[in-house]
Every structure is written in structure tokens, then in C-alpha cells.
C-alpha positions as CSV (number, residue, x, y, z in Angstrom):
1,X,-0.1,-0.1,0.1
2,X,1.2,3.5,-0.9
3,X,1.0,6.7,0.8
4,X,-1.0,9.9,0.1
5,X,0.5,13.1,1.7
6,X,-1.6,15.6,0.0
7,X,-5.4,15.1,-1.6
8,X,-7.6,17.0,-3.0
9,X,-11.6,16.7,-3.3
10,X,-14.6,18.3,-5.1
11,X,-18.1,18.1,-5.5
12,X,-20.1,18.6,-8.9
13,X,-23.5,18.6,-10.1
14,X,-26.6,18.5,-8.3
15,X,-26.1,17.9,-4.7
16,X,-28.1,15.3,-2.5
17,X,-29.0,14.9,1.1
18,X,-25.9,12.8,1.9
19,X,-23.3,14.1,-0.5
20,X,-21.6,15.3,2.6
21,X,-21.4,12.1,3.9
22,X,-19.3,11.0,1.0
23,X,-17.0,14.1,1.4
24,X,-16.8,13.0,5.4
25,X,-15.6,9.5,4.2
26,X,-13.1,10.8,2.2
27,X,-11.8,13.3,4.8
28,X,-11.9,11.2,7.7
29,X,-10.2,8.2,5.8
30,X,-7.6,10.4,4.2
31,X,-6.7,11.7,7.7
32,X,-6.6,8.5,9.2
33,X,-4.3,7.1,6.7
34,X,-1.9,9.7,7.1
35,X,-2.6,12.6,4.7
36,X,-1.0,15.7,5.7
37,X,-3.4,18.2,3.8
38,X,-6.8,17.6,2.6
39,X,-7.8,20.3,-0.1
40,X,-11.2,20.9,-1.0
41,X,-12.4,22.6,-4.2
42,X,-14.8,25.5,-3.9
43,X,-17.2,24.9,-6.6
44,X,-15.5,22.0,-8.4
45,X,-13.3,21.8,-11.1
46,X,-14.2,25.4,-12.0
47,X,-13.0,26.5,-8.5
48,X,-10.0,24.5,-9.0
49,X,-9.2,26.3,-12.4
50,X,-9.6,29.6,-10.3
51,X,-7.2,28.3,-7.3
52,X,-10.3,28.6,-4.9
53,X,-9.3,25.7,-2.5
54,X,-9.5,25.2,1.2
55,X,-7.6,23.2,3.6
56,X,-10.6,21.3,5.1
57,X,-8.5,20.7,8.3
58,X,-8.9,24.4,9.2
59,X,-12.8,24.0,9.3
60,X,-13.4,20.3,10.3
61,X,-11.4,19.6,13.5
62,X,-13.4,17.1,15.5
63,X,-15.4,14.0,15.0
64,X,-18.5,15.9,16.1
65,X,-17.9,18.1,13.1
66,X,-17.4,14.9,11.0
67,X,-20.9,13.7,12.3
68,X,-22.2,17.2,11.7
69,X,-20.9,17.2,8.2
70,X,-22.7,14.1,7.3
71,X,-25.8,15.6,8.5
72,X,-25.4,18.7,6.5
73,X,-27.4,18.6,3.0
74,X,-26.4,20.2,-0.3
75,X,-22.4,20.6,-1.3
76,X,-20.2,21.8,1.5
77,X,-17.5,22.8,-0.6
78,X,-19.7,24.1,-3.1
79,X,-20.8,22.5,-6.9
80,X,-20.3,23.4,-10.5
81,X,-21.4,22.1,-13.8
82,X,-18.2,22.6,-15.9
83,X,-17.7,20.4,-18.9
84,X,-13.7,19.6,-19.7
85,X,-13.1,20.2,-23.3
86,X,-12.3,16.8,-25.4
87,X,-8.7,15.8,-25.1
88,X,-6.7,17.3,-27.8
89,X,-9.4,20.1,-28.3
90,X,-7.9,22.5,-25.8
91,X,-4.9,21.2,-23.6
92,X,-4.2,24.4,-22.0
93,X,-7.0,23.5,-19.6
94,X,-5.5,20.3,-18.7
95,X,-2.2,21.9,-18.2
96,X,-3.5,24.6,-16.0
97,X,-5.3,21.6,-14.0
98,X,-2.2,19.8,-13.6
99,X,0.0,22.8,-12.9
100,X,-2.0,23.8,-9.9
101,X,-2.2,20.2,-8.7
102,X,1.5,19.9,-9.1
103,X,2.3,23.3,-7.1
104,X,-0.1,21.4,-4.3
105,X,1.9,18.6,-4.6
106,X,-1.4,16.6,-4.7
107,X,-1.3,12.8,-4.8
108,X,-4.6,12.1,-5.3
109,X,-7.9,13.6,-6.5
110,X,-11.5,12.5,-5.9
111,X,-14.6,13.9,-7.4
112,X,-18.0,13.4,-5.9
113,X,-20.6,13.4,-8.5
114,X,-22.9,11.8,-11.0
115,X,-22.6,11.1,-14.9
116,X,-20.9,14.3,-15.7
117,X,-18.5,14.2,-12.8
118,X,-17.3,10.5,-13.8
119,X,-16.6,12.3,-17.5
120,X,-14.1,14.5,-15.6
121,X,-12.3,12.0,-14.0
122,X,-12.3,9.9,-16.9
123,X,-10.6,12.7,-18.8
124,X,-8.1,13.8,-16.2
125,X,-7.1,10.3,-15.4
126,X,-6.3,9.7,-19.3
127,X,-4.6,12.9,-19.5
128,X,-2.4,12.1,-16.5
129,X,-1.6,8.7,-18.1
130,X,-0.7,10.4,-21.5
131,X,1.6,12.8,-19.6
132,X,3.0,10.4,-17.4
133,X,1.6,11.9,-14.0
134,X,1.7,9.7,-10.8
135,X,-1.5,11.6,-9.3
136,X,-4.5,9.0,-8.9
137,X,-7.9,10.1,-9.9
138,X,-11.1,8.2,-8.3
139,X,-14.8,8.9,-8.7
140,X,-17.1,8.9,-6.0
141,X,-20.8,8.2,-6.9
142,X,-23.7,10.2,-6.2
143,X,-27.0,11.4,-7.5
144,X,-30.7,10.9,-6.8
145,X,-31.5,10.1,-10.3
146,X,-29.7,6.5,-9.7
147,X,-28.8,6.8,-13.5
148,X,-25.1,5.7,-13.1
149,X,-24.2,2.6,-15.1
150,X,-22.5,-0.6,-13.3
151,X,-23.2,0.5,-9.8
152,X,-26.4,-1.4,-8.2
153,X,-27.4,2.0,-7.2
154,X,-26.3,5.4,-6.5
155,X,-25.7,7.3,-2.7
156,X,-28.4,9.9,-2.9
157,X,-31.2,8.0,-4.3
158,X,-32.3,6.3,-1.3
159,X,-32.9,9.6,0.7
160,X,-34.4,11.1,-2.1
161,X,-36.8,8.0,-2.6
162,X,-37.6,8.0,1.0
163,X,-38.6,11.9,1.2
164,X,-40.6,11.3,-2.2
165,X,-42.6,8.2,-0.7
166,X,-43.1,10.1,2.5
167,X,-44.5,13.3,1.2
168,X,-46.8,11.5,-1.3
169,X,-48.3,9.7,2.0
170,X,-49.0,13.3,3.3
171,X,-50.2,14.6,0.3
172,X,-52.5,11.8,0.0
173,X,-54.1,12.5,3.5
174,X,-54.1,16.4,2.4
175,X,-56.2,15.3,-0.6
176,X,-59.0,13.6,1.2
177,X,-59.8,16.3,3.5
178,X,-62.7,17.7,1.5
179,X,-65.7,16.0,0.2
180,X,-65.1,17.2,-3.4
181,X,-63.5,15.0,-6.6
182,X,-60.0,16.5,-7.1
183,X,-56.8,15.3,-9.0
184,X,-53.3,16.0,-7.8
185,X,-50.3,15.5,-10.2
186,X,-46.8,15.1,-8.6
187,X,-43.8,16.6,-10.7
188,X,-40.8,14.2,-9.6
189,X,-37.2,14.8,-10.9
190,X,-35.7,12.4,-13.5
191,X,-34.8,13.6,-16.7
192,X,-34.4,10.4,-18.9
193,X,-34.8,7.7,-16.2
194,X,-37.7,7.3,-14.0
195,X,-36.2,5.7,-10.7
196,X,-37.4,8.7,-8.7
197,X,-40.7,8.7,-10.0
198,X,-41.1,4.9,-9.8
199,X,-40.1,5.6,-5.9
200,X,-43.7,7.0,-5.2
201,X,-44.8,3.6,-5.3
202,X,-43.1,3.0,-2.1
203,X,-45.9,5.2,-0.7
204,X,-48.5,2.2,-0.9
205,X,-49.2,0.3,2.0
206,X,-52.2,-0.4,4.5
207,X,-52.9,3.3,5.3
208,X,-52.2,4.5,1.6
209,X,-52.7,3.5,-1.8
210,X,-50.1,5.6,-3.1
211,X,-50.2,7.2,-6.6
212,X,-53.0,6.0,-9.0
213,X,-50.7,6.3,-12.0
214,X,-47.1,6.6,-12.6
215,X,-45.7,8.1,-15.7
216,X,-42.1,7.6,-16.6
217,X,-39.6,8.7,-19.3
218,X,-38.9,5.3,-20.2
219,X,-42.0,5.1,-22.0
220,X,-44.3,7.7,-24.0
221,X,-47.2,9.1,-22.4
222,X,-50.5,9.2,-24.3
223,X,-52.1,12.0,-22.7
224,X,-55.7,11.3,-23.9
225,X,-55.1,7.7,-22.6
226,X,-54.2,9.3,-19.3
227,X,-57.4,11.5,-19.2
228,X,-59.4,8.6,-19.9
229,X,-57.7,6.4,-17.3
230,X,-58.3,9.4,-14.4
231,X,-61.9,9.8,-15.5
232,X,-62.5,5.9,-14.9
233,X,-60.7,6.5,-11.6
234,X,-63.0,9.1,-10.5
235,X,-66.0,6.8,-10.9
236,X,-64.5,4.7,-8.0
237,X,-62.6,7.5,-5.5
238,X,-63.2,11.2,-5.0
239,X,-58.9,11.7,-5.1
240,X,-57.2,10.5,-7.8
241,X,-53.1,10.9,-7.5
242,X,-50.9,10.8,-10.6
243,X,-46.9,10.7,-10.5
244,X,-45.0,12.3,-13.4
245,X,-41.4,12.5,-14.1
246,X,-40.1,16.2,-15.1
247,X,-38.7,14.2,-18.1
248,X,-41.9,12.5,-19.6
249,X,-42.5,12.7,-23.3
250,X,-45.4,12.8,-25.2
251,X,-46.1,10.2,-28.3
252,X,-44.4,12.8,-30.5
253,X,-41.0,12.8,-28.8
254,X,-41.5,16.1,-27.3
255,X,-40.6,16.7,-23.5
256,X,-44.7,17.4,-22.2
257,X,-43.3,20.4,-20.7
258,X,-42.1,21.9,-24.0
259,X,-45.9,21.9,-24.9
260,X,-46.4,24.9,-22.1
261,X,-46.5,28.5,-23.3
262,X,-44.1,29.3,-20.3
263,X,-41.4,26.6,-21.2
264,X,-37.9,28.3,-21.2
265,X,-34.8,27.2,-23.4
266,X,-32.3,27.0,-20.6
267,X,-29.2,24.6,-21.5
268,X,-26.4,23.8,-19.3
269,X,-22.6,23.4,-20.0
270,X,-23.4,19.5,-20.5
271,X,-26.1,20.3,-23.0
272,X,-29.2,19.4,-20.5
273,X,-32.2,21.3,-20.9
274,X,-34.0,22.6,-18.0
275,X,-37.1,20.5,-17.6
276,X,-40.2,21.7,-15.5
277,X,-43.8,21.8,-16.2
278,X,-44.9,18.2,-17.1
279,X,-46.9,17.9,-14.1
280,X,-48.9,21.2,-14.9
281,X,-49.3,20.1,-18.8
282,X,-51.1,16.8,-17.2
283,X,-53.1,19.1,-14.8
284,X,-54.4,21.5,-17.2
285,X,-55.6,18.9,-19.4
286,X,-57.6,17.2,-16.9
287,X,-59.1,20.5,-15.9
288,X,-60.0,21.3,-19.2
289,X,-61.2,17.8,-20.2
290,X,-62.8,16.7,-17.1
291,X,-64.0,20.0,-15.2
292,X,-62.5,19.0,-11.9
293,X,-60.2,20.4,-9.4
294,X,-56.7,19.9,-10.2
295,X,-53.4,20.7,-8.5
296,X,-49.7,20.3,-9.9
297,X,-47.1,20.1,-7.1
298,X,-43.4,20.2,-8.0
299,X,-41.2,18.4,-5.5
300,X,-38.1,20.3,-7.3
301,X,-35.1,20.5,-5.3
302,X,-36.6,19.5,-2.1
303,X,-36.0,15.8,-3.2
304,X,-32.1,16.4,-3.1
305,X,-32.0,18.7,0.2
306,X,-34.2,16.9,2.8
307,X,-31.6,15.8,5.2
308,X,-34.2,16.1,8.1
309,X,-35.3,12.5,6.6
310,X,-32.3,10.8,5.4
311,X,-32.5,6.9,5.2
312,X,-29.4,5.7,7.5
313,X,-28.8,3.0,4.7
314,X,-28.2,5.8,2.3
315,X,-25.7,8.1,4.5
316,X,-23.7,5.0,5.4
317,X,-23.4,3.7,2.1
318,X,-22.6,7.6,1.0
319,X,-19.6,7.4,3.6
320,X,-18.5,3.9,2.7
321,X,-18.2,5.0,-1.0
322,X,-15.8,8.3,0.1
323,X,-13.7,5.9,2.3
324,X,-13.2,3.5,-0.3
325,X,-12.1,5.8,-2.7
326,X,-9.1,6.7,-0.3
327,X,-8.5,3.2,0.0
328,X,-8.6,2.8,-3.9
329,X,-6.0,5.3,-4.2
330,X,-3.9,4.1,-1.7
331,X,-3.8,1.0,-3.3
332,X,-2.3,2.6,-6.5
333,X,-5.9,2.7,-8.6
334,X,-6.6,5.4,-10.9
335,X,-9.1,6.1,-13.5
336,X,-11.8,4.4,-11.2
337,X,-15.1,5.0,-9.9
338,X,-16.3,3.2,-6.6
339,X,-19.6,1.1,-7.2
340,X,-22.0,-0.5,-4.9
341,X,-22.3,-4.2,-5.2
342,X,-25.6,-6.0,-3.9
343,X,-24.3,-9.3,-2.3
344,X,-27.8,-10.3,-0.9
345,X,-31.0,-9.1,-1.3
346,X,-32.9,-10.3,2.1
347,X,-31.2,-9.7,4.2
348,X,-29.9,-6.9,2.3
349,X,-26.0,-6.8,2.2
350,X,-24.1,-4.3,0.0
351,X,-20.5,-3.9,-0.4
352,X,-18.0,-1.4,-2.4
353,X,-15.7,-2.3,-5.5
354,X,-13.9,-0.4,-8.3
355,X,-14.8,-0.2,-11.7
356,X,-13.3,1.5,-15.0
357,X,-14.7,4.7,-15.1
358,X,-14.3,5.0,-18.6
359,X,-17.1,2.4,-18.9
360,X,-19.4,4.4,-16.9
361,X,-18.9,7.9,-18.1
362,X,-21.4,9.3,-20.4
363,X,-23.7,6.0,-19.9
364,X,-27.1,6.1,-18.5
365,X,-29.0,3.6,-16.7
366,X,-32.8,3.7,-17.0
367,X,-35.4,2.0,-15.3
368,X,-35.8,-1.4,-16.6
369,X,-38.8,-1.9,-19.0
370,X,-39.6,-5.1,-17.4
371,X,-39.9,-3.4,-14.0
372,X,-42.6,-1.1,-15.6
373,X,-46.4,-2.2,-15.6
374,X,-47.2,-0.7,-19.1
375,X,-50.8,-1.4,-19.0
376,X,-51.5,0.1,-15.5
377,X,-49.1,2.7,-15.5
378,X,-47.1,1.4,-12.6
379,X,-44.3,-0.4,-11.3
380,X,-44.0,-4.4,-10.9
381,X,-43.0,-5.9,-7.6
382,X,-39.5,-6.1,-8.8
383,X,-38.9,-2.5,-8.4
384,X,-40.2,-2.4,-4.9
385,X,-37.9,-5.3,-3.8
386,X,-35.0,-3.5,-5.3
387,X,-35.8,0.1,-3.8
388,X,-37.3,-0.8,-0.5
389,X,-34.0,-1.7,1.5
390,X,-32.5,1.5,0.3
391,X,-34.9,3.6,2.3
392,X,-34.7,1.8,5.7
393,X,-33.9,3.4,8.9
394,X,-33.5,6.7,10.1
395,X,-30.6,9.3,11.2
396,X,-31.9,12.4,12.7
397,X,-30.2,15.9,12.3
398,X,-28.6,17.6,15.3
399,X,-31.4,19.8,16.6
400,X,-30.5,23.4,17.8
401,X,-33.4,25.8,18.8
402,X,-35.9,23.2,17.2
403,X,-34.2,23.4,13.8
404,X,-31.4,21.3,12.2
405,X,-27.9,22.3,13.0
406,X,-25.7,22.4,9.8
407,X,-21.9,23.2,9.1
408,X,-20.9,25.7,6.7
409,X,-17.5,27.4,5.3
410,X,-17.7,31.0,6.5
411,X,-17.6,33.4,3.5
């Protein structure tokens, strides 16, 4: 096993409720294994290019603060959506990055993020190999979307799923307050993969029927058929609930949100279009066709920052992938991403492994078609069996004056 004197870690892309648990895993494990300096990039690779880095030991000084970091939502170091140019296209960017890393005498580089972040690790590790740099580059997975390839699931998904299922149950109770017919449409995050929207099914139990229809991006949505199904459901129950992915598409292949007059064209550095409004599209159509009370509820960023209801399983695994990243670098690995491998389904047992990041970056893991009940606009028991262990147990925040306590880097 080698040694790591100076390491650097960054966070990228959309945050999760447990992304800082992975950061804590990197920090604590590096420190325990003799790292002299553990630097944090302020706002990811973009911040690194501007040499905006902090020595994390100046801010995290005790085990209590590590525990507080684990319970703090969003990205403690700040995030970015910065796309590195293709290798050979503008190597001046890579030359600048490696000049900064060499000046800081960095031995290992850890990047906590999703698909786009793994693209960054793939490019940096390839460039390091080309120039003979000994710096090791390891990707630490996170995304509430659960769409990273190879890994069984992604840290962040379990807590988002727990929040979604819990909120669906609460909204279900609220929708039954009045003795009147109503339709509630829930818009859940998910551009091309329906994992989060499928998680609304976890709300179903003896005290809650969950959503009546689940509309996923993996299959085109026939709006007219959906309206017909809602009309049929209204003959049996006064409150109908529909869950829909923000990235749901119509039969014409367009995102449903694009049919709204208020739809705006906003594209990020990776070419991702901002999506919002699919729920409102369905709600407006139902109100027009069925002349009943409708409500569109966008879960929006609440799905990724609700640290008051994290799943203990998720937070534990988030810490483990951070710790495993450091151990992988100590073992000489580079150009790898840490993965989660489900060894046993019942009882649930999951371990970490390493995998070539080039075989993960820029791939997208969608909800398996065989896990979708196409005829009933729902999901199968296979999805429930897969997702249920990921939302188990609770880890409550530290409360001060009645609200959660978080740790932040002072401006």
C-alpha cells in the first residue's frame, strides 16, 4: 500500500441529502491514513481552475464536526457544472489543472458526482496517463437520479426516494380533506430515467394506496389515454393522484413541458435542458377535459436537500464510497469509480468495489422496462423489492433551537 501526503476533493453537479457524508468519508479516511493536507475545491473543477481551494482541516476539527458534516445537506464545498474540453481539443485547460495540482503536490484527486463528474475523472485520468503523471484520480458516485451505470444504486437515491414516498403519503392524506373530486399531479425529478418517480410506489401500504398512475420517461405518455384512465378512476374514488417524471415525453417524442407556453429554453454546460412543467401539462389537460379541481405539485429541489429525513442505509453507504475511494487510491488505483455491489437481497447486504470509470462515464442507467407495468401505468414488485431496502432506517439531524444544525464554510 502506498501513501497519500496531499489529496484534493471536489463536489460537482446537483447535490443530494447525503453527498457530504461521502465528503466526510474521504476526509476522515485520508486523515486516518496519514494525509498531511486534505484540500477541498470550492465549486468543483471550476473553482480549482481559479485556485479556490481550502484546507479542510481548518474547518473540520473533530469527530463531532465530521458527524455534523454527514448531516448537512447540499454540497459543503460548493458545486459546478463545468465540462472539460475533449482531450486534444484544448489541452491548455489540462495543463493549467495539472500545474495547479503539481504546485499543491497532490497525490490523489477525488471527485464526488454523477455522470458528468465521472466524465471529468475519465478525462483527467487519461491525460495523466498520457503525460506520465503519478496523480491518482478516483470518482465517488452520487446522484438522486440513480442513473449511473454498473453500480447497483447510487448514494443519494435512497434518501430522495424516502422523502418522495413520505411526502406522497402526506399529500394523499391532505387530498382527502374535502368531500369533493380532485386530481393531484406530482412532478418528480428525472430527465430520462424514472427511478425517482417510480419511488412514489413505495408510499403504498395498508394506510395509503400511493399514486394511482405513474408516468415515466422510459415510455411515451399518451395524454388522452391518461385522461381516460383518470376519468375511470374518478368513478371509484374522489381523490386521484398521478406521479409524473419531469422528463416525461408525449407520443410525438417531445418533452411534455415543451408544450407549455411558459416553457423556457435553458441549457447547461453539458447540454442538459432545464425541465419543468410536465405535471402542470397533465393537470391543465385534466382540468380542461374533466372539469374538476386539479393541482400540480412540483417536488423540485426539495427531493435532493431534505436531510431531515435521510435513510440511514443511504448515509452509511455514502460514507463508505468516500472511504473506499481513499483506500483505492492508496492501493494505486486510478481512473476508477467506486461502485456498490448488492451481495444479498434479503437480508440486504451491499459492499463496495472499483470499476473502470471510462466504462461508466456518459452512460445512463434507466429503469428496466420489465419493471414497468405498462398497462396499468405503474411499476412491478421487482422494483419495490429493489428499492425498499435503500430507504430503511433513520438518522436524525442535530437540533438547535428546534431546527437542524448544519456546518458551513464561512464566506
